[in-house]
Backbone as numpy.savetxt, mean C-alpha at the origin, in Angstrom:
# Nx Ny Nz CAx CAy CAz Cx Cy Cz
-5.80 -16.35 -1.36 -5.93 -17.01 -0.08 -7.36 -16.80 0.42
-8.01 -17.87 0.75 -9.38 -17.77 1.25 -9.44 -18.19 2.72
-10.40 -17.61 3.40 -10.65 -17.95 4.80 -12.00 -18.64 4.88
-12.03 -19.83 5.44 -13.27 -20.58 5.60 -14.01 -20.04 6.83
-15.22 -19.54 6.60 -16.01 -18.99 7.70 -17.32 -19.75 7.89
-17.40 -20.96 7.39 -18.64 -21.73 7.50 -19.03 -21.96 8.95
-18.05 -22.15 9.83 -18.35 -22.34 11.25 -18.96 -21.09 11.87
-18.53 -19.91 11.46 -19.12 -18.66 11.96 -20.55 -18.49 11.46
-20.76 -18.78 10.20 -22.09 -18.59 9.60 -23.13 -19.53 10.21
-22.72 -20.71 10.61 -23.64 -21.67 11.22 -24.06 -21.22 12.62
-23.15 -20.60 13.36 -23.45 -20.19 14.72 -24.31 -18.92 14.79
-24.27 -18.11 13.75 -24.98 -16.82 13.69 -24.40 -15.76 14.62
-23.38 -16.09 15.39 -22.64 -15.11 16.20 -21.35 -15.78 16.64
-20.46 -14.97 17.13 -19.20 -15.51 17.60 -18.01 -14.87 16.92
-16.85 -15.45 17.20 -15.63 -14.90 16.63 -14.67 -16.02 16.23
-13.75 -15.68 15.35 -12.77 -16.64 14.88 -11.44 -15.92 14.76
-10.42 -16.50 15.39 -9.08 -15.91 15.31 -8.41 -16.35 14.02
-7.71 -15.40 13.41 -7.01 -15.65 12.16 -5.52 -15.38 12.37
-4.69 -16.30 11.92 -3.23 -16.12 11.94 -2.70 -16.84 10.70
-2.47 -16.06 9.63 -2.11 -16.64 8.34 -0.78 -16.09 7.83
-0.08 -16.93 7.09 1.09 -16.51 6.34 0.72 -16.68 4.86
0.80 -15.58 4.11 0.43 -15.60 2.70 1.67 -15.32 1.87
1.97 -16.21 0.96 3.16 -16.07 0.12 2.98 -14.93 -0.88
4.08 -14.31 -1.25 4.07 -13.19 -2.18 3.51 -13.59 -3.54
3.68 -14.83 -3.92 3.20 -15.30 -5.23 1.66 -15.31 -5.31
0.98 -15.25 -4.18 -0.48 -15.23 -4.18 -1.06 -13.88 -4.60
-0.23 -12.83 -4.56 -0.71 -11.49 -4.88 -0.52 -11.19 -6.35
-1.37 -10.31 -6.88 -1.23 -9.88 -8.26 0.07 -9.09 -8.38
0.75 -9.28 -9.49 2.01 -8.55 -9.66 1.72 -7.07 -9.86
2.54 -6.25 -9.27 2.42 -4.81 -9.33 3.80 -4.26 -9.66
3.87 -3.33 -10.60 5.17 -2.84 -11.02 5.85 -1.99 -9.95
5.12 -1.48 -8.97 5.70 -0.62 -7.96 5.99 -1.34 -6.64
5.37 -2.50 -6.45 5.49 -3.19 -5.17 6.01 -4.60 -5.39
7.03 -4.95 -4.62 7.54 -6.32 -4.63 7.63 -6.77 -3.18
7.09 -7.92 -2.88 7.11 -8.45 -1.52 8.44 -9.16 -1.28
9.18 -8.72 -0.26 10.43 -9.38 0.13 10.18 -10.56 1.05
9.12 -10.47 1.83 8.78 -11.51 2.81 7.31 -11.89 2.63
6.94 -13.06 3.09 5.51 -13.40 3.08 4.73 -12.43 3.98
3.45 -12.29 3.68 2.58 -11.40 4.45 2.04 -12.18 5.64
2.17 -11.60 6.82 1.62 -12.20 8.04 0.35 -11.43 8.39
-0.77 -12.11 8.40 -2.06 -11.52 8.73 -2.57 -12.16 10.00
-2.86 -11.32 10.99 -3.45 -11.84 12.22 -4.60 -10.92 12.61
-5.60 -11.50 13.24 -6.74 -10.71 13.66 -7.91 -11.58 14.07
-9.06 -10.93 14.20 -10.27 -11.61 14.66 -11.43 -11.27 13.74
-12.15 -12.31 13.34 -13.40 -12.16 12.60 -14.54 -12.25 13.60
-15.42 -11.25 13.61 -16.61 -11.24 14.48 -17.86 -11.22 13.62
-18.79 -12.12 13.91 -20.05 -12.15 13.19 -21.11 -11.47 14.04
-21.68 -10.40 13.48 -22.77 -9.68 14.13 -23.92 -9.59 13.14
-24.91 -10.43 13.30 -26.02 -10.49 12.35 -25.53 -11.07 11.04
-25.67 -10.30 9.96 -25.20 -10.74 8.66 -23.88 -10.10 8.26
-23.31 -9.32 9.15 -22.06 -8.61 8.86 -20.91 -9.28 9.63
-19.82 -9.52 8.91 -18.61 -10.06 9.53 -17.59 -8.94 9.59
-17.19 -8.59 10.80 -16.16 -7.56 11.01 -14.81 -8.23 11.16
-13.81 -7.65 10.52 -12.44 -8.16 10.67 -11.56 -7.03 11.17
-10.91 -7.26 12.32 -9.92 -6.34 12.87 -8.62 -7.10 12.96
-7.59 -6.57 12.32 -6.33 -7.30 12.32 -5.15 -6.42 11.99
-4.02 -7.07 11.78 -2.76 -6.40 11.48 -2.09 -7.13 10.32
-1.55 -6.34 9.39 -0.78 -6.86 8.27 0.68 -6.53 8.52
1.55 -7.55 8.41 2.99 -7.33 8.57 3.73 -7.97 7.41
4.64 -7.21 6.81 5.48 -7.74 5.73 6.61 -6.76 5.46
7.42 -7.08 4.50 8.48 -6.18 4.04 8.37 -6.06 2.53
8.37 -4.81 2.05 8.25 -4.55 0.62 9.55 -3.99 0.07
9.77 -4.22 -1.20 10.85 -3.55 -1.91 10.20 -2.52 -2.81
10.53 -1.25 -2.59 9.93 -0.15 -3.33 11.01 0.60 -4.10
10.59 1.47 -5.00 11.52 2.28 -5.78 11.34 3.73 -5.36
12.45 4.39 -5.02 12.42 5.78 -4.57 11.98 6.69 -5.72
11.09 7.62 -5.43 10.56 8.54 -6.43 11.58 9.59 -6.84
12.58 9.85 -6.01 13.57 10.87 -6.33 14.84 10.32 -6.98
15.38 9.24 -6.44 16.68 8.74 -6.93 16.56 7.45 -7.72
15.38 6.87 -7.79 15.11 5.65 -8.56 15.87 4.42 -8.04
16.29 4.45 -6.78 16.97 3.31 -6.16 15.93 2.45 -5.44
16.18 1.15 -5.39 15.32 0.25 -4.63 15.64 0.36 -3.15
14.61 0.25 -2.31 14.80 0.25 -0.86 13.73 -0.63 -0.23
14.02 -1.11 0.98 13.10 -1.98 1.71 12.28 -1.16 2.70
11.01 -1.52 2.82 10.10 -0.83 3.73 9.32 -1.86 4.53
9.44 -1.82 5.85 8.63 -2.70 6.71 7.22 -2.16 6.78
6.26 -3.04 6.69 4.84 -2.68 6.74 4.24 -3.33 7.98
3.59 -2.52 8.78 2.91 -2.99 9.99 1.66 -2.11 10.13
0.58 -2.52 9.48 -0.60 -1.66 9.42 -1.84 -2.37 9.97
-2.70 -1.60 10.62 -3.97 -2.17 11.07 -4.93 -2.27 9.88
-5.80 -3.25 9.94 -6.80 -3.45 8.90 -8.16 -3.65 9.57
-9.15 -2.92 9.09 -10.52 -3.04 9.57 -11.42 -3.14 8.35
-12.10 -4.26 8.20 -12.97 -4.48 7.05 -14.27 -5.13 7.51
-15.30 -4.94 6.68 -16.61 -5.56 6.92 -16.98 -6.38 5.69
-17.53 -7.56 5.93 -17.93 -8.47 4.86 -19.37 -8.90 5.06
-20.03 -9.22 3.96 -21.38 -9.77 4.04 -21.63 -10.65 2.82
-22.40 -11.72 3.04 -22.80 -12.56 1.91 -24.25 -12.30 1.51
-24.82 -11.26 2.05 -26.19 -10.86 1.72 -26.12 -9.54 0.94
-26.46 -9.59 -0.34 -26.38 -8.38 -1.17 -27.32 -7.29 -0.70
-28.43 -7.66 -0.09 -29.39 -6.65 0.36 -28.83 -5.78 1.48
-27.84 -6.31 2.22 -27.25 -5.55 3.33 -26.22 -4.53 2.86
-25.81 -4.63 1.61 -24.74 -3.78 1.14 -25.31 -2.51 0.53
-24.97 -1.40 1.13 -25.36 -0.09 0.66 -24.19 0.48 -0.14
-24.48 1.25 -1.15 -23.43 1.84 -1.98 -22.46 2.66 -1.14
-22.95 3.28 -0.08 -22.13 4.17 0.73 -21.41 3.45 1.87
-21.73 2.20 2.12 -21.06 1.43 3.16 -19.78 0.83 2.61
-18.87 0.55 3.48 -17.62 -0.10 3.09 -17.70 -1.58 3.40
-18.72 -2.23 2.87 -18.91 -3.66 3.09 -18.54 -4.40 1.82
-17.72 -5.42 1.97 -17.26 -6.22 0.83 -18.15 -7.45 0.73
-18.70 -7.67 -0.45 -19.58 -8.81 -0.68 -18.75 -10.05 -0.98
-19.14 -11.18 -0.40 -18.53 -12.47 -0.74 -19.64 -13.47 -0.96
-19.31 -14.52 -1.69 -20.30 -15.53 -2.02 -19.86 -16.86 -1.43
-20.75 -17.55 -0.75 -20.44 -18.86 -0.20 -19.94 -18.80 1.23
-19.08 -19.75 1.57 -18.56 -19.87 2.93 -17.11 -19.45 3.05
-16.54 -18.86 2.00 -15.14 -18.46 2.01 -14.99 -16.99 1.64
-14.07 -16.33 2.30 -13.74 -14.95 1.99 -12.35 -14.94 1.36
-12.25 -14.37 0.15 -10.95 -14.22 -0.50 -10.32 -12.94 0.05
-9.29 -13.09 0.85 -8.70 -11.98 1.57 -7.51 -11.37 0.83
-7.05 -11.99 -0.25 -5.83 -11.54 -0.94 -5.96 -10.12 -1.48
-7.02 -9.83 -2.22 -7.21 -8.48 -2.78 -7.40 -7.44 -1.68
-8.07 -7.83 -0.61 -8.30 -6.91 0.50 -6.97 -6.51 1.14
-6.08 -7.47 1.33 -4.77 -7.18 1.91 -3.97 -6.29 0.98
-3.92 -6.64 -0.30 -3.14 -5.86 -1.25 -3.67 -4.43 -1.35
-4.97 -4.26 -1.37 -5.55 -2.91 -1.43 -5.23 -2.11 -0.19
-5.26 -2.73 0.98 -4.92 -2.02 2.21 -3.47 -1.59 2.21
-2.58 -2.43 1.72 -1.17 -2.07 1.65 -0.96 -0.90 0.70
-1.57 -0.98 -0.47 -1.42 0.09 -1.46 -1.96 1.41 -0.93
-3.09 1.36 -0.21 -3.70 2.59 0.31 -2.86 3.26 1.38
-2.00 2.51 2.06 -1.19 3.11 3.12 0.15 3.64 2.61
0.52 3.27 1.39 1.79 3.75 0.85 1.67 5.22 0.47
2.73 5.98 0.68 2.68 7.40 0.28 2.69 7.53 -1.24
2.22 8.66 -1.72 2.21 8.91 -3.16 3.65 8.96 -3.68
4.51 9.66 -2.94 5.93 9.71 -3.28 6.66 8.80 -2.31
7.21 7.71 -2.82 7.95 6.78 -1.97 9.42 7.22 -1.95
9.93 7.47 -0.76 11.30 7.96 -0.62 12.15 6.97 0.16
13.37 6.74 -0.33 14.29 5.82 0.34 14.72 6.38 1.69
14.80 7.69 1.79 15.07 8.38 3.05 14.45 9.77 2.95
14.12 10.33 4.08 13.39 11.59 4.09 14.15 12.71 3.38
15.46 12.72 3.50 16.27 13.79 2.89 16.96 13.33 1.61
16.33 12.47 0.85 16.89 11.97 -0.42 17.13 13.15 -1.35
18.32 13.23 -1.92 18.70 14.35 -2.79 18.29 14.12 -4.24
17.97 12.91 -4.59 17.51 12.62 -5.94 18.62 12.55 -6.96
18.25 12.75 -8.23 19.18 12.68 -9.35 19.45 14.07 -9.89
20.66 14.29 -10.40 20.98 15.56 -11.07 20.14 15.64 -12.34
19.54 16.78 -12.59 18.67 16.94 -13.76 19.46 16.96 -15.06
20.74 17.27 -14.98 21.54 17.35 -16.20 22.23 16.04 -16.54
22.98 15.47 -15.57 23.79 14.29 -15.88 23.23 12.99 -15.32
22.26 13.05 -14.42 21.63 11.84 -13.89 22.36 11.20 -12.73
23.38 11.87 -12.18 24.13 11.33 -11.05 23.23 11.25 -9.82
23.33 10.14 -9.08 22.60 10.02 -7.82 23.31 10.90 -6.79
22.69 11.98 -6.41 23.31 12.98 -5.53 23.44 12.51 -4.09
22.84 11.36 -3.75 23.01 10.79 -2.42 24.40 10.18 -2.26
24.99 9.73 -3.35 26.28 9.04 -3.30 27.43 9.86 -3.87
27.17 10.69 -4.87 28.21 11.45 -5.54 27.72 12.87 -5.79
28.67 13.78 -5.90 28.32 15.13 -6.33 28.72 15.26 -7.79
28.16 16.23 -8.47 28.49 16.44 -9.87 28.93 17.88 -10.07
29.50 18.16 -11.22 30.01 19.50 -11.51 29.08 20.27 -12.44
27.85 19.85 -12.52 26.89 20.52 -13.39 26.54 21.90 -12.82
26.26 22.82 -13.71 25.89 24.18 -13.31 24.50 24.15 -12.69
24.38 24.82 -11.57 23.08 24.87 -10.88 22.27 26.09 -11.30
22.86 26.94 -12.16 22.21 28.19 -12.54 21.43 28.11 -13.85
21.19 26.93 -14.34 20.44 26.82 -15.58 19.00 27.26 -15.35
18.51 28.03 -16.28 17.16 28.58 -16.15 16.32 28.05 -17.31
15.13 27.67 -17.00 14.19 27.22 -18.02 13.97 28.39 -18.98
14.16 28.18 -20.28 14.02 29.28 -21.23 12.63 29.92 -21.21
11.64 29.19 -20.79 10.29 29.77 -20.74 10.17 30.80 -19.62
11.08 30.73 -18.63 11.02 31.64 -17.49 12.14 32.68 -17.52
12.91 32.76 -18.60 14.07 33.66 -18.64 13.67 35.11 -18.53
12.52 35.50 -19.04 12.05 36.90 -18.93 11.80 37.28 -17.48
11.42 36.34 -16.63 11.22 36.63 -15.21 12.54 37.01 -14.55
13.62 36.36 -14.96 14.94 36.68 -14.40 15.30 38.13 -14.72
15.01 38.55 -15.95 15.28 39.95 -16.33 14.45 40.91 -15.50
13.23 40.55 -15.20 12.34 41.41 -14.42 12.90 41.64 -13.02
13.40 40.58 -12.37 13.91 40.71 -11.02 15.32 41.28 -10.97
16.12 41.15 -12.00 17.48 41.68 -11.97 17.50 43.17 -12.28
16.40 43.77 -12.74 16.33 45.18 -13.05 16.35 46.03 -11.80
15.98 45.48 -10.67 15.92 46.25 -9.41 17.26 46.40 -8.83
């Protein structure tokens, strides 16, 4: 999805309101993220000199996989986005967070996807107190209990058990 900013570039200053609906099919496929709803992007583009600032909000619903129980769950996303763009390579410093674009259009798709990915936790959990899967039989402990022994000890650590039981 591209945003036409030719009108901003001609004026050399000003702002442009953005209110877009981006379909899930426009994003690169990711094995961990599936879009349940289209992405709603709203915000304002401000041109200050050669830098275009974008302040906005991303809203959508994702289907994620829980890191503990491997079940799919839905997560609403409502995150702020702040980005800077420039079509002048000389203005871009390695240490600045300025995204270079060429021409009169900004491709916003990768920017949105990267912002969503950066806000997701490393461990995605279906619920805060997810019990996960039994290590022995694989039962989802959120829905069922199992009769597996909880006293199994890793054979590499069995000598430690002897050390503490001597007291």
